[in-house]
matplotlib code that plots the C-alpha trace (Angstrom):
import matplotlib.pyplot as plt

x = [-81.8, -81.9, -85.7, -85.6, -82.9, -84.5, -87.8, -86.3, -84.5, -87.7, -89.4, -86.4, -86.7, -90.4, -89.3, -87.5, -90.1, -92.4, -95.7, -97.7, -99.4, -103.1, -103.8, -101.3, -101.8, -100.4, -97.6, -97.6, -94.5, -94.8, -91.8, -91.0, -89.1, -87.1, -85.4, -83.1, -81.9, -78.9, -75.7, -76.1, -75.7, -72.5, -70.3, -71.6, -75.1, -76.8, -77.9, -80.9, -78.9, -79.7, -77.4, -76.2, -77.4, -75.2, -74.1, -76.5, -76.4, -77.3, -80.5, -81.0, -80.8, -83.7, -85.5, -85.0, -85.9, -88.8, -90.1, -89.3, -91.1, -94.3, -93.5, -91.5, -88.5, -85.9, -85.5, -88.7, -92.3, -90.1, -87.9, -86.7, -85.0, -83.0, -81.8, -79.7, -79.7, -76.7, -77.9, -78.7, -82.1, -81.8, -81.9, -85.0, -87.2, -85.9, -84.8, -88.6, -89.7, -87.5, -89.1, -92.3, -91.4, -89.5, -93.4, -93.3, -95.9, -95.2, -92.4, -90.4, -89.5, -86.7, -86.5, -88.6, -87.1, -87.8, -91.4, -92.1, -90.6, -92.4, -96.0, -94.9, -94.2, -97.2, -100.9, -101.7, -99.0, -98.6, -96.2, -94.3, -92.3, -89.2, -86.9, -89.6, -89.9, -93.1, -95.0, -97.8, -96.2, -94.2, -96.9, -96.7, -99.9, -103.3, -102.9, -101.4, -104.9, -105.9, -103.2, -105.4, -103.6, -100.9, -98.2, -98.5, -95.7, -93.6, -92.5, -88.8, -89.6, -92.1, -93.0, -91.7, -90.0, -87.7, -85.0, -85.6, -85.3, -81.8, -81.2, -82.2, -79.5, -76.9, -77.3, -77.3, -73.9, -72.5, -74.4, -72.1, -73.1, -74.9, -74.6, -75.6, -74.8, -77.7, -76.3, -78.8, -79.4, -80.9, -82.9, -86.0, -88.8, -86.4, -87.8, -91.3, -93.7, -92.8, -89.6, -90.4, -92.1, -89.4, -88.1, -90.4, -90.0, -86.3, -86.5, -89.1, -87.0, -83.4, -85.6, -86.7, -83.2, -81.7, -79.7, -78.8, -79.3, -77.5, -78.4, -75.7, -77.3, -75.6, -76.5, -73.7, -71.1, -68.2, -70.0, -69.6, -66.2, -67.3, -69.7, -68.2, -65.6, -68.5, -69.3, -66.5, -68.3, -71.0, -70.1, -72.1, -73.8, -76.8, -76.8, -80.2, -82.0, -80.7, -79.4, -76.0, -75.2, -75.6, -73.4, -71.0, -71.3, -67.7, -66.5, -69.2, -68.1, -64.5, -65.4, -67.1, -63.9, -61.8, -63.7, -64.0, -67.8, -70.2, -72.9, -75.6, -76.7, -80.4, -79.6, -78.3, -75.5, -73.5, -72.9, -72.5, -70.4, -68.6, -68.1, -70.2, -70.8, -74.5, -77.3, -80.9, -83.7, -85.6, -83.8, -83.7, -84.0, -86.9, -87.9, -86.8, -88.6, -92.1, -91.6, -92.7, -95.3, -96.9, -95.6, -97.8, -100.6, -100.7, -99.5, -102.8, -105.0, -104.9, -104.9, -101.9, -105.1, -106.8, -103.6, -102.6, -99.7, -97.5, -95.1, -92.4, -93.8, -90.1, -86.9, -83.4, -80.6, -77.2, -74.2, -70.9, -68.2, -65.2, -65.9, -67.1, -63.6, -61.7, -63.8, -63.0, -66.9, -68.4, -71.7, -74.4, -75.8, -79.3, -78.3, -76.8, -79.8, -81.9, -79.6, -80.9, -77.2, -74.1, -71.0, -67.9]
y = [9.9, 13.4, 13.4, 10.3, 11.7, 14.8, 13.1, 10.8, 14.1, 15.3, 12.5, 11.7, 15.7, 15.3, 12.1, 14.9, 17.3, 16.9, 16.8, 18.5, 16.3, 16.5, 19.2, 21.8, 24.7, 24.4, 27.2, 28.2, 28.4, 27.7, 29.7, 28.2, 30.4, 27.5, 29.6, 27.2, 27.5, 25.4, 26.4, 25.6, 21.5, 22.3, 25.6, 25.6, 27.2, 28.6, 32.2, 31.9, 31.0, 27.2, 24.0, 22.5, 18.9, 16.9, 12.7, 9.8, 10.5, 14.2, 15.5, 18.1, 15.7, 13.7, 16.6, 17.5, 14.3, 13.6, 17.3, 16.1, 12.8, 14.9, 17.4, 20.6, 20.7, 23.9, 26.5, 25.3, 25.4, 25.9, 28.3, 28.2, 30.6, 29.4, 31.8, 30.3, 31.7, 29.5, 29.0, 32.6, 32.6, 36.5, 36.2, 34.8, 37.7, 39.5, 36.5, 35.4, 39.2, 39.4, 36.0, 37.4, 40.4, 37.7, 37.0, 33.5, 30.9, 28.8, 28.5, 25.7, 26.6, 24.3, 24.7, 26.7, 30.4, 29.8, 28.6, 31.5, 34.3, 32.9, 33.2, 37.1, 37.7, 36.4, 35.6, 33.6, 31.7, 28.3, 27.0, 23.1, 22.9, 20.8, 19.8, 20.7, 18.5, 18.4, 21.7, 21.7, 22.1, 25.3, 26.7, 26.4, 24.3, 23.6, 20.1, 17.4, 16.0, 19.7, 22.1, 25.1, 27.6, 28.0, 25.9, 21.6, 19.4, 16.9, 16.6, 15.2, 12.8, 10.1, 11.7, 13.8, 10.5, 10.1, 11.2, 8.9, 6.1, 7.8, 7.2, 3.9, 3.0, 5.1, 3.0, -0.1, 0.5, 1.9, -0.3, 1.3, 4.6, 6.6, 10.7, 11.3, 15.2, 16.5, 18.9, 21.7, 25.0, 28.0, 29.7, 30.7, 29.9, 28.5, 27.1, 26.3, 23.9, 21.5, 21.2, 21.1, 17.7, 16.1, 17.5, 15.1, 11.9, 12.3, 12.8, 10.2, 7.6, 8.5, 7.5, 4.2, 3.4, 5.0, 7.3, 11.6, 13.6, 16.9, 20.0, 22.2, 25.3, 26.8, 30.0, 30.6, 28.0, 29.9, 28.4, 24.9, 23.9, 25.5, 23.5, 20.1, 21.2, 21.5, 17.5, 16.9, 14.1, 13.0, 9.8, 9.7, 12.5, 13.1, 15.7, 17.0, 18.5, 22.1, 23.4, 24.9, 21.8, 20.2, 23.2, 22.1, 18.8, 17.7, 19.7, 18.3, 14.6, 15.7, 17.2, 14.3, 11.6, 14.0, 13.5, 10.1, 10.5, 7.5, 9.7, 9.9, 12.0, 13.5, 12.6, 9.5, 11.0, 11.6, 8.3, 7.5, 10.4, 12.1, 9.4, 9.4, 6.7, 6.7, 8.0, 8.0, 9.1, 9.5, 8.7, 12.4, 10.9, 9.8, 13.3, 15.3, 13.1, 13.2, 17.0, 16.9, 15.4, 17.9, 20.6, 19.0, 18.4, 22.3, 23.4, 21.1, 23.0, 21.6, 23.9, 23.5, 23.7, 20.5, 18.6, 16.6, 16.6, 13.8, 11.9, 9.5, 5.4, 4.7, 6.3, 4.4, 3.6, 3.8, 2.8, 2.9, -0.1, 1.6, 4.2, 2.0, 0.1, 3.4, 4.3, 0.4, -0.3, -3.5, -3.1, -6.1, -8.2, -6.8, -3.6, -4.4, -6.4, -2.9, -1.2, -0.6, -0.1, -1.0, 0.1, -2.1]
z = [-101.2, -100.4, -99.6, -97.6, -95.3, -95.0, -94.4, -91.5, -89.9, -89.4, -87.9, -85.8, -84.7, -83.9, -81.0, -79.4, -78.9, -75.6, -76.2, -73.5, -70.7, -70.7, -69.0, -70.0, -72.0, -75.8, -75.8, -72.1, -70.7, -67.2, -64.7, -61.4, -58.4, -56.6, -53.4, -51.4, -48.0, -49.4, -51.5, -54.6, -55.7, -57.9, -58.6, -62.3, -62.8, -66.0, -66.2, -64.0, -60.9, -61.8, -61.4, -64.7, -64.8, -63.2, -63.0, -62.6, -58.5, -59.0, -57.1, -59.9, -62.4, -60.8, -60.7, -64.2, -65.4, -64.0, -65.2, -68.4, -68.5, -67.7, -70.8, -69.1, -70.4, -69.7, -72.5, -74.1, -72.1, -69.0, -67.1, -63.5, -61.7, -58.5, -55.4, -52.7, -49.0, -48.2, -44.8, -44.4, -43.6, -43.7, -47.4, -48.1, -47.8, -50.3, -52.9, -52.4, -53.5, -56.3, -57.7, -57.1, -59.8, -62.1, -62.6, -61.7, -61.7, -58.3, -55.8, -55.0, -51.2, -49.7, -45.9, -43.5, -44.0, -47.8, -47.0, -44.6, -47.3, -50.1, -48.1, -47.2, -50.7, -52.5, -50.8, -54.5, -55.5, -55.0, -53.0, -53.0, -49.8, -49.7, -46.7, -44.3, -41.0, -39.0, -41.5, -39.1, -35.6, -38.0, -38.7, -42.4, -43.2, -41.3, -41.5, -43.7, -45.1, -45.7, -45.9, -46.3, -47.9, -50.7, -49.2, -50.0, -50.5, -48.3, -45.1, -44.5, -42.1, -41.3, -38.0, -34.9, -33.9, -36.5, -33.9, -31.2, -34.0, -34.6, -31.3, -31.1, -34.1, -32.0, -29.4, -31.1, -33.1, -29.6, -26.7, -23.7, -24.7, -21.8, -23.1, -26.2, -28.2, -30.0, -32.5, -33.7, -35.7, -33.6, -37.1, -38.0, -35.1, -32.6, -30.4, -32.0, -31.1, -34.0, -32.4, -29.0, -30.3, -31.7, -28.3, -26.2, -28.5, -28.4, -24.6, -24.0, -26.1, -24.4, -20.8, -22.3, -23.5, -20.3, -22.1, -21.0, -24.3, -24.3, -26.7, -28.8, -30.6, -33.3, -35.4, -37.8, -38.7, -37.2, -33.8, -35.2, -32.9, -29.9, -30.4, -30.5, -27.8, -25.2, -26.1, -23.7, -21.7, -24.9, -26.4, -29.5, -31.8, -33.5, -36.4, -37.0, -39.8, -41.2, -44.3, -42.5, -41.1, -45.1, -46.1, -44.2, -43.8, -44.4, -41.8, -39.4, -40.6, -39.7, -36.2, -35.1, -36.7, -34.7, -31.5, -32.4, -31.2, -33.4, -34.9, -37.0, -39.7, -41.5, -44.9, -46.5, -48.3, -44.9, -44.5, -48.5, -49.6, -46.7, -44.6, -41.7, -39.5, -40.6, -42.7, -42.0, -44.3, -46.9, -50.7, -51.5, -55.4, -54.4, -53.2, -56.4, -58.4, -56.3, -56.5, -60.1, -59.0, -57.1, -59.6, -62.4, -60.4, -59.6, -63.0, -64.4, -62.2, -58.3, -55.7, -52.9, -50.5, -51.6, -52.5, -48.8, -47.6, -48.0, -44.8, -46.4, -46.2, -46.0, -44.2, -45.3, -43.6, -44.2, -42.4, -43.3, -41.8, -42.8, -40.4, -37.9, -38.3, -37.6, -34.6, -33.2, -33.5, -34.0, -35.5, -34.4, -37.1, -35.9, -37.5, -40.1, -41.5, -40.5, -42.9, -46.6, -47.7, -46.0, -47.3, -46.7]

ax = plt.figure().add_subplot(projection="3d")
ax.plot(x, y, z, "-o")
ax.set_aspect("equal")
plt.show()
């Protein structure tokens, strides 16, 4: 009986040992440097500075599980070392240099400043980017089809016209709108050709819709109240993508609510979890899962220069009808039909 129990325990242990996928080096421990412009998603971190695995909707959990499915398990054949600049771009170069000294095999760069810092810290290590809009315009890759250097990954948006779509959704939700405020972060590379193309697309859409866009730039979180105070004549708000804005999402949503501004935000969770009116963007869980695909390909020998940068094929729209009610907005059925999720 004891022998049978021992054999059974041994067999069960074998089932949970990850089997290296084809192309992995047996016995190799892979080291990833995760350099992000955001705050850590949870206050609890491991000794490497990475989040402890969270609940079922956790972005980090989605990434960890996708890596595990490909045979990479933290504490066994995978070490992930995380550094968070917390929207302070000036921290990125020192963190990137530190990660190179810690002998990482690959960078995950989450944000423009973070990718630039990784490029400056190493000319050889591969960099997989995450959370980047228009990487060609920002000079991170030569082209989407042929990145041509050490950087590849996914773009955050389907095209520079993503903010034009925001504007369309806003005017459908609040049809009397004639002046829209656009909240922007003034940071690394601003202004740059990429944002110029986004602005042109937004202005083209504004003319077609008969509205005026007013741009409000902030550099530090302490400037947010002043930016909202300057939105005296605005009737609606677009919040553009920025790690600083993500880090202060609750505060921004509250400021918009105080001014009774119908607003659309750059990620779905702003409407799902923060009480924003609308969120428009790529499903963040899908982004983290697909990130593992890039990392796996590179660990198996693919070169970033040869891996095309992927654009999302679908952006989701979330509408929070609870918030619409507090703003005394009646969302038209035609807009509700376009939504991927409606919070009632």
